[in-house]
C-alpha positions, 0 to 999 in steps of 0.5 A, a space after each residue: 656634659 658639664 663643659 657643655 652646661 657651662 658654655 651654656 650659662 655663660 652664653 645665656 647673655 648673647 642668647 637673650 640679645 639674639 645673637 648666635 653663639 658656638 662652642 667646640 666640644 669634645 664628644 665621646 666616640 662610640 664607634 670607628 669603622 675603617 672604609 676600605 676600597 680595593 686599589 688595582 695596580 698593574 706591575 711591569 715585568 721584563 721577561 727574557 729568553 735565549 732564542 736561536 736565530 739564523 744569520 744569513 750573508 747574501 752577497 755577490 759572489 768574490 770570485 771573478 772566475 765565472 766572469 773570466 772563464 765565460 769571457 775566454 770561452 766567449 771570445 774563443 767561440 766568436 773567434 772561431 766564427 768569424 774566422 771566415 769573415 773579415 771581422 773576426 776581432 770584432 765577433 771575437 770582442 762581442 764573444 768576449 763580453 757576451 761570454 763574461 756576462 753569461 759566466 757571471 750570471 751562471 756564477 750568481 746562480 751558483 752561490 749559496 746562502 752562507 748562514 750560521 746560527 747565533 743565540 740572541 736574548 728576546 725580551 718581552 714586557 708582561 704585566 701583573 695585576 696587583 690588588 691591595 686594600 686601602 684605608 680611604 676614611 673612618 665612619 665615626 659614630 659619637 654621642 651628643 646628649 642622648 643621640 648618637 651621630 655619624 660622620 666620616 673622617 679622614 683619620 681615626 679621631 681616638 676616644 673623642 671628637 671635637 663638635 662645634 655646638 651652636 646655640 641660637 634662639 627661636 623667633 
């Protein structure tokens, strides 16, 4: 307080000329209250589990036996039918081609799906919602003269807070 009175006494000549004068003083802090806000965060976590999966291999028959057997039977049957005609060779050839096609189709129908099981890791990402408190600033009450004022600061000022005091003459 003595500093303030000294500053006022030294600034009296400037005030007499109608000029504004300011000075910075350290005002005593009366109370400090932290301003707290809640912040939410999404934290990803990968979760994996072993899962049994069936693998099916589908493919064409590896054996030509059904087609060959069909061609032999078709050719024999065609030769027997065309025995009395002059076109036995043509009918036997057509029977062999037709028999091969039928044998191939029968072989495909009898083919089964070969499958087996494997264990694979199946992973998914899940999010955990976490809330925490954080100090966003401080509500500071300080005394100047006989009056208590309030302000907001980014940091805790401690025992005193710098305050600019401005002196201006009245018109």
